[in-house]
C-alpha positions in Angstrom: -5.3 10.0 0.8 -7.1 9.9 4.3 -7.5 11.9 7.3 -8.5 11.0 10.3 -10.8 12.5 12.7 -10.3 11.9 16.4 -12.4 13.9 19.1 -10.1 14.5 22.4 -11.0 14.1 26.2 -12.2 10.7 25.3 -12.2 7.9 27.8 -12.1 4.2 26.3 -13.2 1.3 27.7 -13.8 -2.4 26.7 -12.4 -5.0 24.9 -10.4 -5.4 22.0 -9.2 -8.1 20.2 -5.7 -7.9 18.2 -5.7 -9.2 14.5 -2.6 -11.2 12.4 0.7 -9.9 12.7 1.5 -7.2 10.1 5.1 -8.0 10.4 4.5 -11.9 9.2 1.7 -11.5 6.8 3.9 -9.3 4.4 6.6 -11.9 4.3 4.1 -14.6 4.2 2.3 -13.8 1.3 5.2 -13.6 -1.0 6.6 -16.9 0.9 3.5 -18.4 -0.9 4.8 -18.1 -4.3 7.3 -20.8 -3.6 4.2 -23.7 -3.0 3.6 -25.9 -5.9 -0.1 -25.9 -4.4 -2.5 -23.4 -2.9 -2.2 -22.1 0.1 -4.3 -21.1 2.4 -3.9 -18.3 5.3 -6.1 -17.1 8.9 -6.0 -14.2 10.9 -4.7 -12.2 7.7 -5.1 -8.5 8.8 -7.8 -6.1 6.9 -4.6 -3.4 6.2 -3.6 -1.5 2.8 -0.2 -3.8 2.5 -1.9 -7.0 2.4 -4.5 -5.0 -0.9 -1.0 -3.8 -2.1 0.4 -7.3 -1.7 -2.5 -9.1 -3.9 -2.1 -6.2 -6.7 1.6 -7.6 -6.8 0.6 -11.5 -6.6 -2.2 -10.6 -9.9 0.6 -9.1 -12.0 2.2 -12.8 -11.8 -0.5 -14.6 -12.5 -1.0 -15.9 -8.9 -4.6 -15.4 -8.0 -5.7 -14.9 -4.4 -8.8 -14.0 -2.4 -9.3 -12.2 1.0 -12.5 -12.7 3.2 -13.0 -12.5 6.7 -9.3 -12.5 7.7 -8.8 -16.1 5.3 -6.5 -15.4 2.4 -6.4 -17.8 -0.2 -3.4 -17.9 -2.9 -2.6 -20.4 -5.6 0.7 -20.0 -7.1 0.2 -22.7 -9.6 0.0 -20.9 -12.3 2.3 -18.2 -12.0 4.3 -16.8 -14.6 7.5 -14.3 -14.4 6.4 -10.9 -15.4 7.8 -7.5 -14.6 5.9 -6.6 -10.6 4.1 -3.4 -10.9 6.2 -0.2 -9.5 3.6 1.5 -7.8 2.9 -1.3 -5.5 6.6 -2.2 -4.6 7.4 1.1 -4.0 4.1 1.6 -1.6 5.7 -1.1 1.4 9.1 -2.1 2.6 8.2 -5.5 2.6 8.1 -5.9 -1.0 11.1 -6.9 -1.2 10.7 -10.6 -0.1 9.6 -11.3 -3.6 13.5 -10.6 -4.2 14.4 -14.1 -2.1 11.5 -15.7 -3.3 10.8 -15.4 -6.8 14.5 -16.2 -6.7 13.6 -19.7 -4.7 10.6 -20.0 -7.6 12.5 -19.3 -10.7 16.3 -18.7 -10.1 16.3 -15.2 -11.1 14.3 -12.0 -10.0 13.7 -8.4 -10.8 13.0 -6.2 -8.5 12.4 -2.2 -8.6 13.8 -0.7 -5.6 11.0 -1.2 -2.3 9.5 2.1 -0.6 7.9 1.7 3.0 8.0 4.2 5.5 10.9 6.7 5.4 12.5 6.5 8.8 15.8 6.9 8.2 18.3 4.5 6.1 17.7 0.9 5.8 20.3 -0.8 3.6 19.5 -4.4 1.5 23.3 -4.9 1.6 23.2 -7.8 4.0 20.5 -9.0 1.5 22.5 -9.4 -1.4 25.2 -10.4 0.9 23.3 -13.5 1.2 22.0 -13.6 -2.3 25.5 -14.1 -3.9 26.7 -16.4 -1.4 23.9 -18.7 -2.1 25.7 -18.2 -6.3 23.4 -15.7 -7.3 24.9 -12.6 -9.8 23.2 -9.3 -8.6 23.6 -6.1 -10.1 21.6 -2.8 -9.5 20.5 -0.4 -12.1 19.4 2.9 -10.2 16.4 1.7 -8.6 15.8 -1.6 -9.7 17.9 -4.8 -8.4 18.6 -8.1 -10.9 19.4 -11.5 -9.2 20.7 -14.4 -10.8 21.3 -18.0 -10.9 19.6 -19.0 -13.5 21.8 -20.9 -15.3 23.7 -23.0 -12.1 20.8 -22.7 -9.5 21.2 -21.9 -6.5 23.5 -24.0 -3.5 23.8 -23.9 0.2 26.4 -21.5 2.1 27.2 -20.4 5.3 26.2 -16.5 5.5 27.1 -14.3 8.4 25.4 -11.4 8.7 27.4 -8.3 9.9 24.1 -7.0 11.6 20.8 -8.3 13.1 18.4 -8.1 10.1 15.1 -9.4 10.2 14.5 -8.0 6.5 18.0 -10.3 5.1 17.3 -13.1 7.3 13.8 -13.1 5.8 15.0 -13.6 2.2 18.2 -15.6 2.7 15.5 -18.3 4.2 13.1 -17.3 0.9 16.0 -18.4 -1.6 17.3 -20.9 0.1 14.5 -23.0 0.8 14.9 -24.8 -2.5 18.4 -24.6 -3.3 20.7 -27.6 -3.9 22.4 -28.4 -0.1 22.2 -26.8 3.6 22.6 -23.2 4.2 23.4 -22.0 7.7 22.6 -18.6 8.5 24.5 -16.8 11.6 23.7 -13.8 13.4 20.4 -14.5 12.2 17.6 -12.2 13.2 15.0 -13.5 16.2 12.0 -12.3 16.1 8.6 -13.9 16.7 7.6 -13.8 12.8 10.5 -15.3 11.9 9.5 -18.5 13.6 6.2 -18.1 11.9 7.5 -18.0 8.4 9.6 -20.7 9.2 6.5 -23.2 10.9 4.7 -22.4 7.6 7.5 -23.5 5.7 8.4 -26.0 7.6 4.7 -27.8 7.2 5.0 -27.4 3.8 8.1 -29.8 4.0 10.7 -27.2 4.0 13.8 -28.0 6.3 14.1 -25.5 8.5 16.1 -25.8 11.8 17.0 -23.2 14.4 14.4 -20.2 13.9 14.1 -18.1 17.4 17.8 -18.7 17.5 20.9 -16.7 16.1 22.0 -19.3 13.7 19.9 -21.2 11.1 19.8 -24.0 9.5 17.9 -24.9 6.0 18.1 -27.8 4.0 16.8 -27.0 0.3 13.8 -29.1 -1.1 12.4 -29.5 -4.1 8.5 -28.9 -3.9 6.7 -27.1 -0.7 3.2 -29.1 -0.7 -0.1 -27.3 1.3 -2.2 -29.4 3.6 -3.5 -27.0 5.8 -4.4 -23.6 7.1 -1.9 -21.7 8.6 -2.9 -19.0 11.2 -0.9 -16.3 11.8 0.6 -15.3 15.0 -1.2 -11.8 16.8 0.6 -8.8 16.0 2.5 -7.6 18.8 3.1 -4.3 17.6 -0.9 -3.5 16.8 -0.7 -5.1 20.8 1.7 -2.6 22.5 -0.4 -0.1 20.4 -3.3 -0.4 22.2 -1.8 -1.1 25.8 -0.4 2.7 25.1 -3.4 3.8 24.6 -5.1 2.0 26.9 -2.7 3.4 29.8 -2.8 7.2 28.1 -6.8 7.8 28.1 -8.3 4.1 29.2 -10.9 3.6 32.3 -10.3 0.0 31.9 -8.8 -2.1 28.9 -8.6 -5.9 27.9 -6.5 -6.7 25.1 -7.1 -10.5 24.0 -5.6 -12.6 21.2 -2.0 -11.8 22.7 1.4 -13.6 23.2 2.9 -12.6 26.2 6.2 -14.0 25.6 6.2 -11.6 22.5 5.6 -8.4 24.3 7.9 -9.0 27.7 10.2 -6.4 26.7 7.0 -3.9 26.3 5.0 -5.2 29.2 8.4 -4.6 31.7 8.1 -1.1 31.0 4.4 -0.8 31.0 5.5 -2.0 34.6 8.3 0.1 35.0 6.1 3.2 34.5 3.8 2.5 36.8 0.8 0.7 34.7 -0.6 -2.6 37.1 -1.3 -4.5 34.0 -2.9 -7.8 34.0 -1.9 -10.8 32.4 -3.9 -13.9 32.0 -3.1 -16.4 28.9 -3.5 -15.1 25.9 -4.9 -11.3 27.0 -3.6 -8.2 29.4 -5.4 -6.2 31.2 -5.0 -2.6 31.6 -6.8 -0.3 34.5 -7.3 3.3 35.0 -3.4 5.0 35.5 -3.6 8.0 37.8 0.0 8.9 37.2 3.5 7.5 35.4 6.7 7.7 36.5 9.6 8.7 33.7 11.2 6.1 32.0 14.3 5.6 30.1 13.6 3.6 26.6 16.3 1.5 24.3 15.2 -0.4 21.1 17.2 -3.4 20.3 16.3 -6.6 18.3 14.1 -8.9 19.7 13.9 -10.4 22.4 14.6 -6.6 23.7 12.4 -3.0 22.9 11.0 -2.6 19.1 11.8 0.3 17.6 8.0 -0.2 16.2 6.7 0.6 19.4 9.2 3.2 20.8 6.7 5.6 18.9 3.3 4.5 20.6 4.4 4.4 23.5 6.1 7.7 23.6 2.5 9.2 23.5 1.7 7.6 27.1 5.0 9.3 27.8 3.8 12.6 28.0 1.7 12.1 31.2 4.7 10.6 33.0 6.0 13.2 35.9 9.8 13.6 35.1 11.8 13.7 32.3 11.5 10.2 30.0 14.4 9.2 27.2 13.9 7.1 24.2 16.6 6.0 22.5 16.0 4.1 19.1 19.4 2.5 18.4 18.1 0.5 15.2 16.3 3.5 13.8 17.9 6.7 15.0 16.0 9.0 12.3 12.5 7.4 13.3 11.4 11.2 15.1 9.0 12.4 12.1 5.8 12.3 15.6 8.4 14.6 17.2 7.5 18.0 15.3 3.6 17.2 15.0 3.5 16.5 18.8 5.4 19.9 19.4 2.0 21.1 17.4 -0.3 19.8 19.9 1.6 21.4 22.8 3.6 18.3 23.4 7.1 19.0 25.3 9.0 17.2 23.5 12.2 17.3 22.0 15.3 15.5 19.7 18.9 15.9 20.0 21.8 13.5 18.9 19.5 10.8 17.6 18.1 10.6 21.4 14.4 12.0 22.1 13.6 13.6 25.3 9.5 13.7 26.7 8.5 15.6 29.2 5.2 15.7 31.5 2.8 17.7 29.2 -0.7 18.8 30.1 -2.4 21.1 28.0 -2.9 18.9 24.6 -4.7 20.2 22.5 -6.1 18.9 19.3 -4.3 20.1 15.6 -3.7 19.5 12.5 -0.9 16.6 12.3 0.7 14.7 9.5 1.5 10.9 9.6 4.6 10.3 8.4 4.7 6.4 8.7 2.8 4.0 10.2 4.3 4.2 13.7 4.3 7.9 13.9 0.5 8.0 13.1 -0.2 5.3 16.0 1.7 7.6 17.9 -0.2 10.7 16.9 -3.3 8.9 17.3 -3.3 7.8 20.8 -1.8 11.8 21.7 -5.0 13.3 19.9 -7.2 11.3 22.0 -5.4 12.8 24.8 -5.7 16.2 23.5 -8.5 18.8 24.0 -10.6 19.4 20.9 -10.4 17.9 17.5 -7.4 16.4 15.7 -7.0 15.6 12.2 -4.4 13.7 11.1 -3.2 13.8 7.3 -2.2 10.9 5.6 -3.7 8.7 7.9 -3.1 5.7 5.1 -0.1 5.2 6.6 -1.5 4.3 9.9 -4.1 2.2 7.7 -1.2 -0.4 6.2 -0.3 -1.3 10.0 -3.5 -1.7 11.5 -6.3 -4.3 11.3 -10.3 -2.8 11.5 -8.5 -0.3 13.4 -11.6 2.7 13.2 -14.3 -0.1 14.1 -11.7 -1.7 16.6 -11.5 2.1 18.5 -15.6 2.9 18.0 -15.8 -0.5 20.1 -13.8 1.0 22.8 -16.0 4.2 22.5 -14.0 6.4 20.8 -15.1 9.2 18.7 -13.4 8.6 15.3 -13.4 8.8 11.5 -11.7 8.6 8.3 -12.2 10.5 5.4 -10.4 11.3 2.3 -8.8 14.2 1.6 -9.2 15.9 -1.6 -6.5 18.5 -1.4 -3.9 16.3 -1.9 
């Protein structure tokens, strides 16, 4: 495990460029095994999840290379093999191999995925979709067995009982090579789903409606890649740096963003009292002297992203009055609260609601990054605090943020990563 060590009381300035979207990448890499040719991605973030996905690919004789943001995946010699459980359990998005293997081989066996512990995230809607497409699904302890090998997959009308990004993507991956037409109603609308559909459509898939709540997929026999797919910018990484700039910035420009993907977040920044300047694909955050308390309610896209409530919480510690965060997606996403209290933050939670009060006297401490976005919150707060903060389990932060230390250092940060030999 890694430790992140941050010298507090710093002011940061300069420019930072956002990398490719983690939540797109972790779906696109499993999707690549559906192709009948090698595929090439650009703007791939250099994060631990990507390297774990490459381990999973190699276990199936799918060779991949990754250098300077460019990844090439060759699935032409893919074989059915048991997937490495350690790598599968390291990230929840490994469950996308359920859909892609089902689409490729008409069957898949996947250990129940791991990832961040942020409360219940059942896969019942995924299973409902697979069954509607004609697959048999059985579970044995932590392994899921899915098969339509005898009769193949067929198009179906699927209504998701809850809006689920994971289930929407998994059904698309399975349906893209099914016979006939599949319709997904109450589908998730996240930009990462549009990115996936664009990648597949450019290879010959027939997916319509991505970005709306009704998606229509007409199955095809072959998928052939003829061009590099550039991954969209990471809106969660962008929001994290915008929060950092709000908390400790003396003027920070955030480059390579899509403003439409961040409207729910930037509207909250304006409500806070941050005079942001949006110019094409970049946002400038000036030095902020005073913030106003706000209420944040998470909801599926285009609402406020659950992945951004924790990074923004660090900035809310500067606001005058009491801010309130209601995470309606993952009410148990509160791992940052106790850790922030160790640093002197006036924050608490009760009945799924987080209350944040103005906190002037923040001090460095040893805290633990229980998951990616909780770690990002602690990281931002560490820059606000006096003294040095050590964040243990920093691997969790590195899972989600591309070239993190390099980007922070460019902004003037005193930050380092070391190996924690005590764990």
